[in-house]
C-alpha positions in Angstrom: 15.2 -5.0 56.4 11.8 -6.1 57.8 8.9 -3.7 58.7 9.7 -1.5 55.8 7.6 1.6 55.7 6.4 1.5 52.0 3.1 3.2 51.6 0.4 1.3 49.7 2.6 -1.6 49.0 -0.5 -3.9 49.3 -1.9 -1.9 46.3 1.2 -1.4 44.4 2.3 -5.0 44.3 -1.0 -6.5 42.8 -0.7 -3.5 40.2 2.9 -4.6 39.3 1.6 -8.1 38.8 -1.1 -6.8 36.5 1.6 -5.1 34.6 3.4 -8.6 34.3 0.4 -10.3 33.2 -0.7 -7.5 30.6 2.8 -6.5 29.5 1.7 -6.4 25.8 -0.4 -3.4 26.4 2.2 -1.1 24.9 2.7 2.5 25.9 0.4 2.5 28.8 0.7 5.8 30.7 -0.2 4.1 34.1 2.3 1.3 33.4 5.0 3.6 32.4 4.6 5.8 35.6 4.6 2.6 37.7 8.0 1.6 36.2 9.5 5.1 36.4 8.6 5.4 40.1 10.0 2.1 40.9 13.2 2.9 39.0 13.6 6.3 40.7 13.3 4.6 44.1 15.6 1.9 43.4 18.3 4.2 41.8 18.1 6.5 44.8 19.4 3.8 47.1 20.4 0.7 45.3 22.1 -0.8 48.2 19.4 0.3 50.8 17.0 -1.5 52.9 14.1 -1.1 50.5 16.2 -2.5 47.6 14.5 -5.8 47.6 10.9 -4.4 47.3 12.0 -2.3 44.4 14.1 -4.9 42.7 11.3 -7.6 42.9 9.0 -4.9 41.6 11.0 -4.4 38.4 11.3 -8.3 38.1 7.5 -8.2 37.9 7.3 -5.2 35.3 10.3 -6.3 33.5 8.2 -8.0 30.6 6.6 -4.7 29.9 9.9 -3.3 29.3 10.5 -5.9 26.5 7.5 -4.9 24.7 6.7 -1.3 23.6 7.1 0.8 26.8 7.3 4.6 26.9 10.4 6.4 25.7 13.2 6.8 28.2 12.3 3.7 30.4 14.6 0.9 29.5 18.1 2.6 30.0 17.3 4.0 33.5 15.9 0.7 34.6 18.8 -1.4 33.5 21.2 1.2 35.1 19.3 1.0 38.3 19.5 -2.8 38.4 23.0 -2.9 37.5 23.7 -0.5 40.4 21.8 -2.7 42.7 23.8 -5.8 41.6 27.0 -4.0 41.9 26.2 -2.8 45.5 24.9 -6.1 46.7 26.4 -9.0 45.0 29.5 -9.1 47.0 28.0 -8.4 50.5 29.0 -11.0 52.9 26.3 -13.5 54.1 26.1 -16.9 55.8 23.6 -18.6 53.5 24.5 -21.7 51.4 21.8 -21.0 48.9 19.5 -18.3 47.7 15.9 -18.3 46.2 17.0 -16.5 43.0 19.0 -19.5 42.1 15.8 -21.6 41.7 13.5 -18.9 40.4 12.0 -19.2 36.8 9.1 -17.8 35.0 6.5 -19.7 36.7 7.8 -18.3 40.1 6.8 -14.8 38.9 3.2 -15.7 39.3 3.5 -15.6 43.1 6.2 -12.8 43.3 3.7 -10.1 44.2 2.4 -11.9 47.2 6.0 -12.4 48.3 6.8 -8.9 48.1 4.0 -7.7 50.4 4.9 -10.5 52.8 8.7 -9.5 52.7 8.0 -5.9 53.9 6.1 -7.1 57.0 7.8 -9.7 59.3 4.3 -10.2 61.1 3.0 -11.4 57.9 2.3 -15.2 57.4 5.3 -16.7 55.5 4.6 -19.7 53.4 7.9 -20.0 51.3 10.0 -23.0 51.6 13.1 -20.6 51.8 13.4 -18.5 55.0 12.6 -14.7 54.7 16.2 -13.8 55.7 17.4 -15.7 52.5 14.9 -13.5 50.3 16.1 -10.4 51.9 19.7 -11.2 51.7 21.8 -8.6 49.7 23.2 -11.4 47.5 19.8 -12.7 46.6 18.5 -9.2 45.8 21.5 -8.9 43.6 20.6 -12.1 41.9 16.9 -10.9 41.3 18.5 -7.7 39.9 20.2 -9.8 37.3 17.3 -11.7 36.5 15.2 -8.5 35.9 18.0 -7.3 33.5 18.0 -10.6 31.7 14.3 -10.5 31.1 14.6 -7.0 29.6 17.8 -7.7 27.6 18.3 -11.5 27.2 22.0 -12.3 27.6 22.8 -9.2 29.6 23.4 -10.9 33.0 25.3 -13.8 34.2 25.1 -16.4 37.1 21.3 -16.8 37.0 19.1 -19.5 36.1 18.4 -19.9 32.3 15.1 -18.4 31.2 13.1 -18.2 28.1 13.2 -14.7 26.5 9.8 -13.0 26.6 9.9 -12.6 22.8 10.4 -16.3 22.4 7.3 -17.0 24.9 5.2 -14.6 23.0 6.2 -16.3 19.7 5.4 -19.8 21.1 1.8 -18.5 22.1 1.2 -16.8 18.7 2.4 -19.8 16.8 0.5 -22.3 18.9 -2.8 -20.4 18.2 -2.0 -20.2 14.5 -1.0 -23.8 14.2 -4.1 -25.0 16.1 -6.0 -23.2 13.3 -7.2 -20.4 15.6 -4.8 -17.5 15.1 -5.1 -14.4 17.3 -7.1 -11.7 15.8 -4.1 -9.4 15.1 -2.0 -12.1 13.6 -1.0 -11.6 9.9 -0.7 -15.3 9.0 1.5 -14.7 5.8 3.9 -12.4 7.7 4.1 -14.6 10.7 5.2 -17.7 8.7 7.5 -15.8 6.5 9.2 -14.2 9.7 10.1 -17.7 10.7 11.9 -18.0 7.3 13.8 -14.7 7.9 14.6 -15.9 11.4 16.4 -19.0 10.1 18.2 -17.0 7.3 19.5 -14.5 9.8 20.2 -17.2 12.8 23.5 -17.3 14.5 25.3 -20.8 14.2 24.2 -21.9 17.6 20.6 -20.8 17.1 20.1 -22.2 13.6 19.0 -25.8 14.5 16.1 -24.4 16.6 15.0 -22.0 13.9 15.2 -24.8 11.3 12.8 -26.7 13.5 10.4 -24.0 13.6 10.5 -23.7 9.8 9.6 -27.4 9.8 6.7 -26.7 12.0 5.3 -23.9 10.0 5.9 -25.5 6.7 3.2 -28.1 7.4 0.6 -25.3 7.9 1.8 -23.5 4.8 1.5 -26.5 2.5 -1.9 -27.4 3.9 -3.8 -25.0 1.7 -4.4 -22.5 4.4 -1.7 -20.2 3.0 -2.8 -18.7 -0.4 0.3 -16.7 -1.1 3.0 -18.3 -3.0 5.7 -16.0 -1.9 5.4 -17.3 1.7 6.4 -20.9 0.4 9.0 -19.2 -1.6 10.4 -17.7 1.6 10.5 -21.0 3.3 12.2 -22.8 0.5 14.9 -20.0 0.1 15.5 -20.0 3.9 16.1 -23.8 3.8 18.2 -23.7 0.7 20.4 -21.2 2.4 20.6 -23.1 5.7 21.1 -26.5 4.5 24.9 -26.0 3.4 25.7 -25.3 7.0 24.9 -28.9 7.8 26.4 -30.5 4.7 28.8 -33.1 5.4 28.0 -33.5 9.0 28.9 -36.7 10.7 27.9 -38.2 14.2 28.3 -41.2 16.2 24.7 -41.6 17.4 23.3 -44.9 16.9 19.8 -43.2 16.6 18.2 -39.9 16.5 15.2 -38.6 18.6 12.0 -38.4 17.1 11.0 -34.7 16.8 7.5 -33.6 17.7 4.9 -34.7 15.1 2.4 -31.9 15.6 3.0 -28.3 14.4 2.4 -26.6 17.8 4.7 -28.9 19.6 7.4 -28.8 16.9 7.3 -25.0 16.9 7.6 -24.8 20.8 10.6 -27.0 20.8 12.3 -25.1 17.9 11.7 -21.8 19.5 13.1 -23.0 22.8 16.2 -24.2 21.1 16.8 -21.1 19.1 18.0 -19.0 22.2 20.7 -19.5 24.7 18.1 -19.2 27.7 15.8 -21.6 25.9 18.5 -24.2 25.5 19.3 -23.7 29.2 15.7 -24.2 30.1 15.5 -27.3 28.0 18.6 -29.0 29.3 17.5 -27.9 32.9 13.8 -29.4 32.7 14.2 -32.3 30.3 13.3 -35.8 31.7 16.0 -38.4 32.1 14.6 -40.3 29.1 14.5 -37.3 26.6 17.2 -36.4 24.3 20.1 -34.2 25.4 20.4 -31.0 23.8 23.5 -32.3 21.8 21.5 -35.1 20.6 18.3 -33.3 19.5 20.2 -30.5 17.7 22.6 -33.2 16.1 23.9 -31.7 12.7 23.0 -34.9 10.9 19.5 -34.9 12.4 19.0 -31.3 11.2 20.4 -31.9 7.6 17.7 -34.9 7.3 15.1 -32.7 8.8 15.7 -29.7 6.5 16.0 -32.0 3.5 12.5 -33.5 4.4 10.9 -30.0 4.8 12.5 -28.8 1.6 11.2 -31.6 -0.3 7.8 -31.4 1.1 7.7 -27.6 0.4 8.9 -27.7 -3.2 6.4 -30.6 -4.0 3.4 -29.0 -2.5 4.4 -25.5 -4.0 4.0 -26.9 -7.3 0.8 -28.6 -6.6 -0.8 -25.5 -4.9 0.4 -22.9 -7.3 1.9 -24.6 -10.3 0.5 -26.2 -13.5 -1.3 -29.2 -11.6 -1.2 -32.4 -13.6 -4.6 -34.2 -13.8 -3.7 -36.8 -16.5 -3.9 -39.5 -13.9 -7.6 -38.9 -13.5 -8.4 -40.3 -16.8 -7.9 -43.9 -15.5 -9.8 -43.1 -12.3 -13.0 -41.3 -14.0 -13.3 -42.8 -17.3 -14.4 -46.3 -18.2 -12.5 -48.5 -20.7 -15.0 -47.5 -23.3 -14.0 -43.8 -22.9 -17.3 -42.8 -21.2 -17.6 -41.1 -17.8 -17.5 -43.4 -14.8 -20.5 -41.6 -13.7 -21.0 -43.9 -10.5 -17.7 -43.0 -9.2 -17.8 -39.4 -10.1 -21.2 -39.1 -8.3 -19.9 -40.8 -5.3 -17.0 -38.5 -5.2 -19.3 -35.5 -5.2 -21.0 -36.4 -2.0 -20.0 -33.5 0.3 -18.2 -35.8 3.0 -14.9 -35.5 4.6 -13.5 -38.5 3.0 -14.1 -37.2 -0.3 -11.9 -34.0 0.4 -8.6 -35.6 -1.0 -10.1 -36.2 -4.3 -11.9 -32.9 -4.8 -9.2 -30.7 -6.3 -7.9 -33.0 -8.9 -11.6 -34.1 -9.8 -12.9 -30.6 -10.1 -9.9 -29.4 -12.3 -9.9 -32.6 -14.5 -13.7 -31.9 -15.1 -13.2 -28.2 -16.0 -10.3 -29.1 -18.4 -12.6 -31.5 -20.2 -15.6 -29.4 -20.5 -14.9 -27.7 -23.7 -14.3 -30.9 -25.8 -17.1 -32.7 -24.2 -20.4 -33.7 -26.0 -23.7 -32.3 -25.0 -24.5 -35.1 -22.4 -21.2 -35.0 -20.7 -21.1 -31.1 -20.3 -23.7 -30.8 -17.5 -21.9 -33.6 -15.6 -18.5 -32.0 -16.0 -19.9 -28.5 -15.1 -21.6 -29.7 -12.0 -18.7 -31.8 -11.0 -16.3 -28.8 -11.2 -18.6 -26.7 -9.4 -19.4 -29.2 -6.5 -15.8 -30.2 -6.1 -14.9 -26.6 -5.2 -17.5 -26.9 -2.3 -15.9 -30.3 -1.0 -12.3 -29.0 -1.2 -10.7 -28.2 2.1 -9.9 -25.7 3.3 -10.4 -24.2 -0.2 -9.3 -25.1 -3.7 -5.8 -23.8 -4.2 -4.6 -21.3 -6.8 -3.7 -24.1 -9.3 -7.2 -25.4 -9.3 -9.0 -22.1 -9.0 -7.4 -20.7 -12.2 -8.6 -23.4 -14.6 -12.0 -23.8 -12.9 -12.5 -20.0 -13.1 -11.7 -19.9 -16.8 -14.5 -22.7 -17.6 -17.0 -21.0 -15.3 -16.4 -17.6 -16.7 -16.8 -19.0 -20.3 -20.1 -20.6 -19.5 -21.4 -17.6 -17.6 -20.6 -15.5 -20.7 -22.3 -17.9 -23.2 -25.4 -16.7 -24.7 -28.8 -17.9 -23.1 -32.2 -17.9 -24.6 -34.8 -15.7 -22.7 -36.9 -18.8 -21.9 -36.1 -22.3 -21.1 -36.9 -24.9 -23.8 -38.6 -27.4 -21.3 -41.4 -27.4 -19.0 -39.9 -29.0 -16.0 -37.7 -27.5 -13.4 -33.8 -27.5 -13.3 -32.0 -29.8 -11.1 -31.8 -28.7 -7.6 -28.2 -27.6 -6.6 -28.8 -27.1 -2.9 -26.8 -29.6 -0.8 -25.8 -31.5 -3.9 -29.3 -32.9 -4.5 -28.6 -33.1 -8.2 -26.5 -36.1 -7.5 -29.4 -38.4 -7.2 -30.6 -37.8 -10.7 -27.2 -37.4 -12.4 -26.4 -41.2 -13.2 -29.9 -41.6 -14.9 -29.6 -38.3 -16.9 -26.1 -39.4 -18.2 -26.7 -43.2 -18.9 -30.4 -43.8 -18.7 -30.1 -47.2 -20.1 -27.8 -48.3 -17.1 -29.2 -46.4 -14.2 -33.0 -46.2 -13.4 -34.5 -43.0 -12.3 -34.4 -42.1 -8.6 -37.9 -40.7 -8.1 -39.5 -38.6 -10.8 -36.7 -38.0 -13.4 -36.1 -34.5 -14.9 -36.1 -34.3 -18.6 -32.7 -34.3 -20.4 -33.5 -30.9 -21.7 -33.5 -29.5 -18.1 -30.1 -30.8 -17.3 -28.7 -29.5 -20.7 -30.5 -26.1 -20.6 -28.1 -23.3 -21.3 -29.9 -21.2 -18.6 -29.2 -23.9 -16.0 -25.5 -24.1 -17.2 -25.3 -20.2 -16.6 -26.8 -20.6 -13.1 -24.4 -23.1 -12.1 -21.5 -21.1 -13.5 -22.5 -18.0 -11.6 -22.9 -19.9 -8.3 -19.3 -21.1 -8.7 -17.9 -17.8 -9.7 -19.3 -16.0 -6.6 -17.1 -18.1 -4.4 -14.0 -18.5 -6.8 -13.7 -14.9 -7.6 -13.2 -14.3 -3.8 -10.4 -16.9 -3.8 -8.9 -15.6 -7.0 -8.7 -12.1 -5.4 -6.9 -13.6 -2.3 -4.5 -15.3 -4.7 -3.6 -11.9 -6.2 
């Protein structure tokens, strides 16, 4: 089976490897033809001397057949590979082992070079297993089963476990999303909701893994990056449906392993454990001190994990989309005499990362107090509501946007005189520069001016209020449109 006369194999094999790497280039005519040619040559003589080359070629191109290949490619490929397995798997051999038994997805990266070297027994051979083991009929049959399993996970037996291509792609997509840099074609809402659907439809043996994925995407969903309430609804509903399957679970474990604490790592583990092949990979590659499959998917641990995620989602859903309670802010931003704690408010309006946790409640509280405030408080509350939306990260949620928008719209629609009733300029809005003069304006007896003070009339000017409201509306109207 050496010195095979296969024209242009040194060009074919690298092209097959290109298809392996770019397998998501769907319905590529050149890729389709390469698969079609390889399948035809293997099907013509599935037990012949050249079967090793065409079989390994299909191992390389198999990922493409899991995506969106041209019509009529998958069935002939599966049939040719099955015929090869049938023809070769029971052939006699004297080998105690074969390379396919240790082959995994990482080994695919070097397969194209091996294909070329296999066809020429004068070529340098650098593999740790001898060439005759690679060319052994039983090894070729094993690789035919590997190719079938790549195309249709679970369709072949007696091969090393392998993570399905779909799962590998999902890990890649979710890692980018959960790191905060989603791929350009990713629909974030649909990607997260799809994990809820996967959990709802999961087979019993896959359920623990899918629950872990929901746990991972839930953190992102409640971070404020998702502005569609139905996405959180989907995750909540999926967990509510899944948890009864773990109800009443018992175990004899003295402890449970700590699941990954970051979104990408948690999603990767969950995806791996949500398929038979992935679970096999986990068991085969875990370190001695890492939890066993039985331990990491313990029903008691899954019940606890699901309950924690469900509690988080419900609480944050209300905070992000419900009627947000700001009554606690009175104690924080009002003095004992009922006046604004202007020093604390001004401090919290500094556009610094440490003020992000306070921004949403502060801005909403200020907007809600605006209508009943006196003339001296109103400019402070309006500027507070506006500035807080700029500090909020990643953006103020729908529960905050609604009430602040209502206040800003009312202020923007209020009548304004054609000319200002003061001679000096309005406070500067850029970079929050108004903060320096705000304490003196609100409480001139307590706070000395910072530089040349502006008149009280400039702060309370209706035209200034309208300007502030219009500045805020430009940003918040866009957010409201996203919120539907």
